[in-house]
C-alpha positions in Angstrom: 48.9 14.9 -3.0 45.7 13.1 -4.1 43.0 15.8 -4.1 40.2 13.2 -4.3 41.5 11.3 -1.3 41.7 14.6 0.6 38.1 15.6 -0.4 36.7 12.2 0.6 38.8 11.8 3.8 39.7 15.1 5.4 37.1 17.5 4.0 34.0 15.9 5.6 35.5 16.3 9.1 36.6 19.9 8.3 33.0 20.7 7.2 31.6 19.4 10.4 34.1 21.4 12.4 33.2 24.6 10.5 29.5 23.9 10.8 29.8 23.5 14.5 31.8 26.7 14.8 29.1 28.6 12.9 26.2 27.1 14.9 27.8 27.9 18.3 29.3 31.3 17.4 26.6 32.7 15.1 23.2 31.1 14.7 22.6 29.7 11.2 19.1 31.3 11.0 20.7 34.7 11.6 22.2 34.5 8.1 18.8 34.1 6.4 17.3 37.5 7.3 19.7 39.6 5.3 23.0 38.1 4.0 25.1 39.3 1.1 22.2 39.0 -1.4 20.0 41.2 0.9 22.8 43.7 1.3 23.1 44.1 -2.4 19.4 44.6 -2.7 19.6 47.3 -0.1 22.3 49.0 -2.2 19.9 48.8 -5.1 17.2 50.4 -3.1 19.6 53.2 -2.2 20.4 53.8 -5.8 16.6 53.9 -6.6 16.1 56.4 -3.8 18.9 58.6 -5.0 17.6 58.4 -8.6 14.2 59.7 -7.3 16.0 62.6 -5.6 18.3 63.3 -8.7 16.9 61.5 -11.8 19.5 62.9 -14.1 22.4 62.0 -11.8 21.5 58.4 -10.6 18.9 57.1 -13.0 20.1 54.4 -15.4 18.4 56.2 -18.3 17.7 59.8 -19.1 14.3 61.0 -17.8 12.5 63.8 -19.6 10.3 66.3 -17.8 7.3 64.8 -19.5 8.1 61.4 -18.0 9.2 62.6 -14.6 5.9 62.0 -12.8 5.5 58.5 -14.2 9.2 57.7 -13.4 9.0 58.9 -9.8 5.8 57.1 -9.2 7.0 53.8 -10.7 10.3 53.9 -8.8 8.6 54.7 -5.5 6.2 51.8 -5.9 9.1 49.5 -6.6 11.0 50.7 -3.6 7.9 50.3 -1.4 7.4 46.7 -2.2 11.1 45.8 -2.1 12.4 47.8 0.9 9.4 47.0 3.1 10.5 43.3 3.1 14.0 44.1 4.2 12.8 46.5 6.9 10.4 43.9 8.2 13.1 41.2 8.3 15.5 43.5 10.1 13.0 44.5 12.8 11.9 40.9 13.3 15.4 39.5 13.5 16.6 41.9 16.1 13.3 41.8 18.0 13.6 38.0 18.3 17.1 38.4 19.6 15.9 40.5 22.4 12.7 38.5 23.3 11.1 35.3 22.4 7.7 36.9 22.7 8.1 39.1 19.6 4.8 39.8 17.8 5.5 39.7 14.0 2.7 42.2 13.5 4.5 44.8 15.6 7.6 44.4 13.5 5.5 44.8 10.4 4.0 48.0 11.8 7.5 49.3 12.5 8.6 48.5 9.0 5.6 50.2 7.5 6.0 53.3 9.6 9.7 53.6 8.8 9.1 53.1 5.1 6.3 55.6 4.8 8.2 58.1 6.9 11.2 57.9 4.6 9.1 58.1 1.4 7.0 61.0 2.7 10.2 62.8 3.7 11.8 62.7 0.3 10.6 66.2 -0.8 12.1 67.6 2.4 15.4 65.7 1.8 15.5 67.0 -1.7 15.1 70.6 -0.5 17.8 70.2 2.1 20.2 68.6 -0.5 19.5 71.6 -2.8 20.9 73.8 0.0 23.9 71.5 0.4 24.6 71.7 -3.3 24.2 75.5 -3.4 26.6 75.7 -0.4 29.1 73.7 -2.4 28.8 76.0 -5.4 29.2 79.2 -3.5 32.0 77.9 -1.2 34.2 76.3 -3.8 35.9 78.6 -6.4 36.7 75.6 -8.5 33.0 74.8 -9.0 31.9 76.0 -12.4 28.2 75.0 -12.3 25.6 73.3 -10.1 25.5 70.5 -12.7 29.3 69.9 -12.1 28.7 69.5 -8.4 25.8 67.1 -8.7 27.5 64.9 -11.3 31.0 64.8 -9.9 31.4 65.8 -6.2 31.7 62.8 -3.9 30.4 64.8 -1.0 27.0 64.9 -2.6 26.8 61.1 -2.7 27.9 60.9 1.0 25.6 63.6 2.2 22.6 62.4 0.2 23.1 58.9 1.5 23.4 60.2 5.1 20.2 62.2 4.9 18.4 59.0 3.9 20.2 56.8 6.5 19.6 59.3 9.3 15.8 59.2 8.8 15.9 55.4 9.2 18.3 55.7 12.2 15.8 58.0 13.9 13.1 55.3 13.4 15.4 52.8 15.2 15.8 50.7 12.1 18.4 48.0 12.8 21.6 47.6 10.7 20.2 49.0 7.5 21.3 52.7 8.2 24.8 51.5 8.8 24.8 49.5 5.6 23.8 52.6 3.7 26.4 54.7 5.5 29.2 52.2 4.9 28.2 52.0 1.2 28.8 55.7 0.9 32.0 55.4 2.9 33.5 52.8 0.6 32.6 54.8 -2.5 33.7 58.3 -1.3 36.1 57.9 1.6 33.7 60.0 3.7 32.6 58.2 6.9 29.4 59.7 8.4 27.6 57.7 11.1 23.9 57.7 10.4 23.2 59.0 13.9 25.0 62.4 13.3 22.6 65.3 13.1 23.6 67.7 10.3 21.9 70.9 9.3 21.3 72.2 5.8 24.0 74.0 3.7 26.6 71.3 4.6 29.6 71.0 2.4 32.6 68.7 2.5 35.4 69.9 0.1 37.5 67.1 -1.4 36.3 64.8 1.4 38.7 61.9 1.6 39.2 60.7 5.2 36.5 62.7 6.9 35.0 61.0 9.9 31.8 62.2 11.7 30.8 60.3 14.8 27.4 59.1 15.8 26.4 61.8 18.4 27.9 64.7 16.5 25.6 67.7 16.0 26.4 70.0 13.1 24.5 73.3 12.6 23.7 75.2 9.4 26.1 76.2 6.7 29.1 74.3 8.0 32.1 73.5 5.7 34.7 70.8 6.2 37.8 69.9 4.3 39.5 66.5 3.8 40.7 64.5 6.8 38.6 66.2 9.4 37.7 64.0 12.4 34.7 64.8 14.7 35.2 62.0 17.2 35.0 60.8 20.7 37.6 61.8 23.3 37.5 58.3 24.6 35.1 55.5 23.4 35.5 53.6 26.7 34.4 54.2 30.3 36.5 53.7 33.4 35.9 50.0 33.3 37.0 49.7 29.7 33.5 49.2 28.3 32.3 51.0 25.2 30.3 54.1 25.9 27.0 53.1 24.2 23.9 55.2 24.3 25.5 58.4 25.5 26.8 61.6 24.0 30.4 61.2 22.9 31.1 63.6 20.0 31.4 67.4 19.6 28.8 70.0 18.5 29.6 72.3 15.6 27.5 75.4 15.5 26.4 77.4 12.4 28.7 78.9 9.9 31.9 77.1 11.1 34.7 76.2 8.7 37.1 73.3 9.6 40.2 73.0 7.5 42.0 69.8 6.5 43.1 67.2 9.0 41.7 69.0 12.0 40.7 66.7 14.9 37.9 67.8 17.2 37.0 65.4 20.1 34.7 65.1 23.0 31.1 65.3 24.1 31.6 68.6 25.8 33.5 70.3 23.0 31.4 73.0 21.2 32.8 74.9 18.2 31.0 78.2 18.4 29.1 80.0 15.6 31.3 81.4 12.9 34.6 79.9 14.2 37.4 78.9 11.9 39.5 75.9 12.7 42.8 75.7 11.0 44.4 72.6 9.4 46.2 70.0 11.5 44.8 71.3 14.8 43.9 69.0 17.8 41.0 70.3 19.8 39.4 68.8 23.0 37.9 72.0 24.5 35.2 74.4 23.4 36.0 77.2 21.0 34.2 80.6 21.4 32.0 81.9 18.6 34.0 83.9 16.0 37.3 82.5 17.0 40.1 81.5 14.7 42.2 78.5 15.8 45.5 78.3 14.0 48.3 75.8 14.9 46.6 75.0 18.2 46.6 78.7 19.3 43.4 80.6 19.6 43.3 84.0 17.9 40.2 86.1 18.6 38.9 88.1 15.7 
């Protein structure tokens, strides 16, 4: 085969076919607002946000107490300039998809409000994460120190990322919360939709294979083990269309423990306060407070 003949003869026609497929199936200008390079920059912003929350865990260099104020201030200024552009572009892109009368200044205001809300919420996020870390330490007999949990437990990465992504989700930021959540998912094996509402003192032990759906509500001091699914009983309506914009996932009340590979499904399913859900159980109906569910059989305390 003559590769030069192929490149001069066949390749130009193939390029035109591919270009036509891209233009008709996905507008070329859509690729300019984010793309792979922008996605990587969002990952970098996430790393910077995490380094502000835990300088000794995520920062590229060690940070002394004397330098802490300067370090945090410098990183937050950097985040503000960099992230505001991506937020603006995301709002503008999806606004223009909905209407041709999009006012760029409105999208800029949305981006500014989302950014400042996130930055101003960081002290609260840090306080909530401290409760998550303490829950891990007091729940896991294998944990020898707080430092060990912060430095090595994958759940901390997943939960910290979720608490950032959830704030952006609440501000209706397009796409970016999912990018953050899927970054944590790929690194830890823990899949938490940014829409899920999760109270403080949350701990995921081991973690691999955990799935928490968009409309899940989790109370305070809840503990999950690996392989737990908090999902929808059916993601489709009677016409076979996805159930968008409605409650689909269960509620988990305070002080619940859910052991490995348990599956809990449905918008009307409520796991009551202090219940214990055994491993490998399949639950589609509510469980009363203080109940133990073991091998699909309810045992009242």
